[in-house]
Structure formats: C-alpha cells, structure tokens
C-alpha angles and dihedrals in degrees: 000000000000092000091050091050092051091051091051092049091048093051090046092052093047091049093053091045089054091046091051091051091049093051092048092052097036098143137100121261109246110186122202118249098197098050136020097239092185095062111055131161098241125211121188113221130213122270092254087068095052090121098039106168108169138024139188129186118234109204098191092078102005094251133137125232115210144174131209124220104257106358096094090218135125113221131199116203108199105209094186095050103061092278094298107179123210123195137203121185115219107155143022113199117030138093111243125201113169144006134210128187114207129159093348092307126111116215114200120194122218117208091248093056100262114136125211117204115209128190130175125228120251089267090053097237111089122066121216114196143187128190122216113201122222110236108284096228090057101039103089104058104032128090127189134185103163132078130165138156119258115204095196095061097025086232144105121263120217116192116205119246091184118356125171095225094055123098125214090260097058146033119210134209135215128213124220111201111218095204100047097029090227135136122228122191127218097033084158139319134231120226105233093187090066090054092046091052093052093047095039092233107136099191098039116163103196112213115179116211101181141357140190139172117248102230092208100051098020089226122137116243113204121195124204116190095183094049095038089229140130114205127194118203138165119251091274095055099259109148114241102168141003123205129186120223127224107240094214090059100033099043095160111349110191106153136051135178141150136225116234089255094054107264110150120226123191126178126212124204118228106266101203142343091287095053133071127210115260142200114217120202123197126189118214113261117244114248120219 
C-alpha cells in the first residue's frame, strides 16, 4: 500500500511539474526566416564585459564598440585581433543602456533618457563629452534601453521600456534631434496587442532592451530580453514580424547591431558566476 501511494505521489508531482513548465512557456514558436537564430557563431567576452548592455559594429576595422551597465567605459572589441579589448573611461556614476556611433561621435544612452555624446581627440586618446538632459518633467517615470540612428529625421530614436504615458496596448518612442539637441515625444508607437496575438500571450508587457536598423532591409529590429522576443518593424513602428528566442542561446540579450552587409550581432550579459558574456553572430540565410 505504501509503495502504491509513493508511486501515485511521484506521478502527481511530475504531472504538476510538467504543467508548470507548460504554463511558463505557453507561447507559439515563431522561427526567424532571415537568420537561423538557433545556430550562432558564439564568441566569449572578457570578464570586464560581464554586464555588456549595448553594441555597435565598426566596419573600418571589423570591431565592435560596447558599453557595460554601470562601468562608465567605452570598449572596443577587436574581432580580427584575437578579441583584444580596449577601454576608455568617460563616466563614474550612471546606468548605461545602449551606444550608437554616428559621424565620429558616440552617443551613449542612460536609462533615464539622458544622452552622453563622446568624441575622441585627433590623436585618438582623449574623450570630449557633452550630456543632453531628458526633459525634467518626464525624467522620473520613464525608462529606456534602446537607441539607434534614424536617417529620415537625422536623429536618435529611443524606444520606451517603461514609460508613464504608455498604455498596456502600446509602446512609444522618442526622437532626439542631433542638430537642435532636443527631445520630441511620440515619434511613433508599437502596437503591443499585435505582438501578443502572434505569441499567444494575452497580458504581454513588451519591454524592449535594444534596437538597430538592418542596413540591407531598412527595417528596425527590436530585442526584448524579458519577453524573449525579437520584433521587426518598419521605421514608423508597424510590426512586420515577431520571432521567439531560445532561452538557452539568448540567456540575457541586451545588445543588437548589424554589419553593413547584413550580419546580425547580439550580445548576452553574463547570467551568473558560472557564465560569461557572449557575442552571437548570425549570417543571413540564403533564399531560394
């Protein structure tokens, strides 16, 4: 009788464990057509990039510039020189989320929406910087993690991760004009309900963690680490595709960029003391 009872309890526990797993992963699998996201070329990064939070490809020497959450440093990962990593310190106290290189200037996004502009001296050693402050009345209850250059407006686009003005059904974006040094709200909005419908997640709270423009297609690719999703939109925020990410490959994806020829690069933060941060590289799939 005791043995029979133990068997019943074991089967009951396994069933509920399976049910819990099913509920947690209750979403459809949406594979990517442009890239095989389950077969990356994986590069392990140094310990100083354990909290890598933003990346940008530098085509002149095939390197990757990166920032780390709270280090206040700009890093250069030299892919063609055995992953040699250079570092320049520019700040001490802020939380950094993304980086964009445009016209020899680095733009680094703080989580509260402030943007630091960095430029090297002619010798390439000294950094000159300027800090643009997000409008005071909007600074307390807004959080950003994405920054990318928009050719149409000659500005930088910041997509909200958590903004007070957003409703559950949409996520908005701000524009930072490079000429006037001004912020403009409501550059566009993303319909979250469309994403939720495709992923079969009714109460989806979409929280972008990085974004970049694919230079080949001109579409915007938006990464969400929390949601384990990769969203493709046009430049006005209209959703064109939704892809699900495999957690074992994308453990904490916080950075995304492209090469000029269309290779996709995504960076993962280190998840615990047994993991290292990684840079994943994906080649475009050939279309028949």
